N, C-alpha and C positions, 0 to 999 in steps of 0.2 A: 626607317631610321635605325636599322640594325647596325649600320656602320658606326654609329656614334654611341652605342650602348656601353662599350668598354670604357673604363676609366681613362681619361686623357685622350680619347680618340678625337674629340673635337679640337683639342689643342694641337694635336698632330696635324690635322687637316689644315688648320690656320697657319701653322709654321710652314708646312709644305707649300701652301698657296702663296705665301709671301716670298719664299725662296724661288718659286717657279717664275717669278717676275724677273729673275736674273739680274738683280741689282748687286754688282760686285762690291759695293761699299756697305752692304747690309751687315750690321753687327748684332750681337746678342742683346745689347742695350736697346737697339732700335726695335727688335722683335718684342722685347719686354714692354716697351712703351706702347706699341701698337696693340698688343694683346692684353694689356693691363695685368701682367703677371710679373713675378720677380725674375731677375736675371738668372738666379739659381734654377728656377723652374724651366727657363728656356734652355739652359745648359744641359739639364737632365733629359729633357725631351729630345734635344738634338742628338745626344749620345745614343738614345734608344732608336731614333730614326736612322742613324748611321749603322747601328747593329742590325737593323731590319733590312738594310740595303735600299732605303728610300732616298738617301742623299749621300753625296761624297764630300769629304772635307779632309784637308791636310792637317793632321794632328788635332782634329776636332775644332779647328778655328776657321773663321771666314777667310776667303770667300767659300760659300756653300753652293753646291750644285745638285740639283734634283736629278735623280736617275730615271731611266725609262720606267722602272718598276714604281718609282714614286709618282711619276706622271699618270700612270694607269690608275694608281690608287686615288689620286686627287679627282680624276674624272669620274670614277665610280662613286666616290663619296659626294661629289657635287651633284651628280644625277639623283642620288638618294635624297639629298637635302632639297633639291628642287621639287621632286615628287611630293615630298612631305609638305613643303611650303604651298604647293599648288592645291593639295588636299585641304589644308587649313583655310586658304583663301576661298576655296569653293564652299566650304562649310560656312564661313563668315558671310558670304554673299547670299546665302539662303537662311541665315540666322534671323530670327524674329524675337523681339521682346514681347513676352506674353503676359497679359494681366487677367486675373479672374474676376468675374462679376456674377450676379444672379440675373437670369433672364426673367423679366416680368411678363413676357409673352413669348410665343414660339418665334425663334429666330433662325435664319437660314445662313448657310456658309457664304462668305464673301459679302454679306449684307452690311451696309454702314448703319450703325445704330447710335442713338443718343445715350449719354451716361448721366446718371444723377444719384445723389446720396439720399438715403432715407433711413432714419434711426441708426445712423453710423455705418450703413452697409451700402456698397456700390451696386447699382442696378443698371441694366441695359434694356432699352426698348426701341421701338421703331420711330418714336416721335423725335422731333428736332430738339436738340439741347446745345448748350454752349460748348460742351465737350462731346467728342465722338470717337468711335473706334470701329474696327472691322472684325466681323465674326469669323473665327477660324474654322469652326465646324458647326453643323446644325445643333440647336439646343431647344429643348421643350421649356415651356413656362414653369418657373420654379426651380429649374436645375441650374447648375453652374455652367457658365459659358466662357470660353477662352477668347480673348480679344487681342488684337495687335493694332499698330498704327494709331495709338491714342494721341489725339490732338485737342487743343482748347483748354478751357478752365472749367472744372466742375463747380457748379454753383453750390456753395456750402457756407452756412453761417456758423461761426465758432460758438459753442455753447458756453454756459456759465456754471459755476460751482457755488452752492449755498452750504456753508459749513456751520453746523451746530455743535458748539463745544459743550461737552457733558461733564458733570462733576465726577471726580475720581471716587474710588470705593471709600477712601478715607474721608471724603467730603459728603458721603451719603449715597453715592452711586445713583441707581435708578430711583430710589426713594426721594432723592433731592432734585430730581429732574422734573421740569415742567412739561409733562406729557401733552397737555392741551396746546401749548405753544408749538411743539413740534408737529402735531397734527394739523394745526392751522397753517404753518409754513408749508407743509407738504401739499395741502389743498390749494393754497393761494399761488404756489409756484415760486419762481425766482423773484429777485428784486424788480425785474422788468416784466413781471406777471407772465412769465413763460412756464409752461407745464414742466414738472419734474419727469425726466425720462428714466433715470437710473438712481438706485440707492447704494451708497457706499458706506461701509462700517469699518471702524478701527478700534478694537478693544472689546472686551467681554461685555461691558456695560452697554456699549453701542448696539451689540447684537440683541441683548435683552430688551432694549427699548424698541428696536425694530420689530421684534416678535410681539411685544405687547400691542403695538399699533397695527400689526398685521401687514407690515411692509415687506415686500419681496426683496431680499438682499441680492444685488447684482454684482457688487464689487466688494471683495473682502481680503484678497491677497495682493500685496504690493499696491495697496489702495491709493496712495498719493499719485504714483505713476499711472495707474489705470484710470484714475479720475481725470487726470490731465489729458490722457490719450482719448478718452470718451468725449471730453469737451472739444478737443481739436476736430473731432468728427461730427460736431454739431449737436451733441447731446448735453442736456442740462442735468447736473448731478446734485443730489442732496446727500451731504456727507455728515454722518454721525460719528464723532470721534471724541475720545476721552482725554482730558487734561492737555499736557504738552504735545500730544500727537498732532494737534492742530498745526504746529510749526512745520512739520514735514509736508503737509498739504500746501501751506502757504509758499514754502520754498519752491515746490514743484510747479505750482500754478503761476507764480511770478516769473519763474524761469521760462515758462512757455507763453507768457504774456496773456494769460487767460483771466477774465474777470471773475471775481469771487466776492462773497459777502459772508462775514462771520457773525454769528448770533450766539449769545450766551443762553445755554439751555437750562440754567439753574432756576429753581423756584425763587 
């Protein structure tokens, strides 16, 4: 594509191509409409092409006639453009959309595998699943594996969020929090009795409560968005948040149509 690197080179090629059709009625207005540029731009380019000896014109007006030098240039540029287009098409013909997963067992190149979600992570194995893919290269168990030709639907249940609203520092903070209630909620799980997979916190008091209960904090930054994302991947999240921070979680979860339950964590 060296022929088109210079500024205006492609426009020159287009104008010469149109003029080479030998339409005696071709006007600058016609060229402007075909190339979607201004008449002024057409006029300036034609002036340059005349100076370079690629076209002939009486007083710079139509009818325009392409010279042999111009014909040779169009041929060279057309060949360059065709070679470039052919290389792009060749690349696209071999292009593959690639997806990563974790191999739950040793997998071989070109093997069709089943795909499944576990703890929000995509896995691939040799068993039949509703969703399948093709292994691009050998992969050992526990390593990442590149997949292509993904088809089907991955069987995945959307998770839930249990939000415990904690008192602000002005309301007493952790001292005014019902620790036993939170412990009980964590052990019992969601409203539908499903185990809690992740813990999200929002606010200093929430972190203090999690530490007191010995809960591992999994989500703490951009917690509303991260909570919704985890739930979309089938994980159930227990959210500890302070005061009005609850509203951010509610907006995000409702926007993603994820089920949630709000519990007052005050004594």
